[in-house]
C-alpha positions as a Python dict, from the first residue, in 0.01 Angstrom:
ca = {
    (1, 'M'): (0, 0, 0),
    (2, 'L'): (49, -43, -370),
    (3, 'R'): (-184, 299, -402),
    (4, 'F'): (143, 462, -110),
    (5, 'L'): (383, 326, -333),
    (6, 'S'): (222, 464, -691),
    (7, 'R'): (141, 770, -596),
    (8, 'F'): (522, 810, -410),
    (9, 'L'): (645, 676, -765),
    (10, 'G'): (445, 905, -960),
    (11, 'F'): (577, 1230, -786),
    (12, 'L'): (927, 1115, -800),
    (13, 'C'): (861, 1088, -1156),
    (14, 'L'): (725, 1458, -1176),
    (15, 'A'): (996, 1575, -1015),
    (16, 'G'): (1254, 1409, -1239),
    (17, 'G'): (1000, 1549, -1512),
    (18, 'F'): (1026, 1909, -1412),
    (19, 'V'): (1379, 1899, -1302),
    (20, 'A'): (1438, 1712, -1683),
    (21, 'L'): (1226, 2078, -1834),
    (22, 'V'): (1452, 2306, -1581),
    (23, 'Y'): (1757, 2165, -1749),
    (24, 'D'): (1644, 2137, -2089),
    (25, 'G'): (1509, 2509, -2062),
    (26, 'A'): (1866, 2657, -1892),
    (27, 'R'): (2051, 2471, -2175),
    (28, 'S'): (1856, 2680, -2414),
    (29, 'V'): (1851, 2948, -2299),
    (30, 'A'): (2229, 2914, -2300),
    (31, 'N'): (2274, 2837, -2640),
    (32, 'N'): (2048, 3035, -2826),
    (33, 'T'): (1853, 2743, -2938),
    (34, 'V'): (1608, 2435, -2845),
    (35, 'R'): (1795, 2177, -2672),
    (36, 'V'): (1631, 1876, -2566),
    (37, 'T'): (1755, 1587, -2341),
    (38, 'T'): (1612, 1280, -2503),
    (39, 'L'): (1524, 920, -2288),
    (40, 'S'): (1816, 748, -2462),
    (41, 'E'): (2085, 1001, -2356),
    (42, 'V'): (1981, 990, -1964),
    (43, 'L'): (1990, 598, -1946),
    (44, 'F'): (2320, 646, -2128),
    (45, 'T'): (2437, 831, -1898),
    (46, 'V'): (2291, 613, -1579),
    (47, 'F'): (2373, 281, -1716),
    (48, 'K'): (2646, 314, -1808),
    (49, 'D'): (2710, -43, -1924),
    (50, 'K'): (2445, -159, -1954),
    (51, 'A'): (2222, 74, -2160),
    (52, 'G'): (2462, -102, -2453),
    (53, 'A'): (2319, -430, -2363),
    (54, 'L'): (1949, -325, -2436),
    (55, 'Q'): (1946, -257, -2814),
    (56, 'A'): (2067, -646, -2857),
    (57, 'S'): (1850, -788, -2579),
    (58, 'V'): (1547, -604, -2719),
    (59, 'Q'): (1675, -735, -3045),
    (60, 'G'): (1695, -1100, -2961),
    (61, 'L'): (1346, -1091, -2821),
    (62, 'A'): (1187, -938, -3075),
    (63, 'P'): (1397, -754, -3399),
    (64, 'W'): (1025, -590, -3473),
    (65, 'L'): (958, -394, -3106),
    (66, 'W'): (1306, -189, -3127),
    (67, 'D'): (1143, -34, -3417),
    (68, 'L'): (799, 41, -3355),
    (69, 'L'): (804, 52, -2956),
    (70, 'V'): (1194, 104, -2809),
    (71, 'L'): (1315, 317, -3066),
    (72, 'P'): (1080, 617, -3099),
    (73, 'L'): (1087, 637, -2717),
    (74, 'T'): (1439, 659, -2686),
    (75, 'L'): (1390, 958, -2917),
    (76, 'A'): (1147, 1100, -2682),
    (77, 'P'): (1241, 1396, -2477),
    (78, 'A'): (1284, 1278, -2101),
    (79, 'S'): (1081, 1588, -1944),
    (80, 'L'): (788, 1468, -2141),
    (81, 'I'): (847, 1092, -2039),
    (82, 'G'): (881, 1210, -1663),
    (83, 'L'): (565, 1426, -1642),
    (84, 'G'): (314, 1156, -1887),
    (85, 'A'): (453, 857, -1620),
    (86, 'G'): (421, 1068, -1311),
    (87, 'A'): (84, 1173, -1371),
    (88, 'V'): (-1, 777, -1504),
    (89, 'L'): (123, 610, -1151),
    (90, 'L'): (-43, 943, -986),
    (91, 'W'): (-413, 864, -1103),
    (92, 'L'): (-333, 497, -1095),
    (93, 'G'): (-268, 588, -685),
    (94, 'Q'): (-564, 775, -639),
    (95, 'P'): (-831, 648, -388),
    (96, 'G'): (-1117, 507, -521),
    (97, 'R'): (-1408, 716, -568),
    (98, 'E'): (-1749, 687, -324),
    (99, 'P'): (-2092, 584, -530),
    (100, 'I'): (-2322, 851, -613),
    (101, 'G'): (-2663, 798, -518),
    (102, 'F'): (-2606, 502, -262),
    (103, 'L'): (-2654, 532, 133),
    (104, 'T'): (-2433, 506, 344),
    (105, 'R'): (-2655, 525, 659),
    (106, 'P'): (-2955, 233, 748),
}
């Protein structure tokens, strides 16, 4: 069940990353310049009310965590984050490999 859920979420993340890549490409062609949608733009669009409280809550827990991990992650392109997360989830959801060199029949 967990492998199915991991693969399902992996395919959703891959599809979202691909859509973000196509969207950025279309915006870049229309504007004659490279336009990249960051993860923070996506978060502010999807979670309008709660995205502003993210920085305050993270800095309340550990102030160093915002500067070292969360801020660079939110400035990364959303398409790369989606494609990377999808690839990792698909890798985690793959079935176990059959061992080589062992007899499977008695």
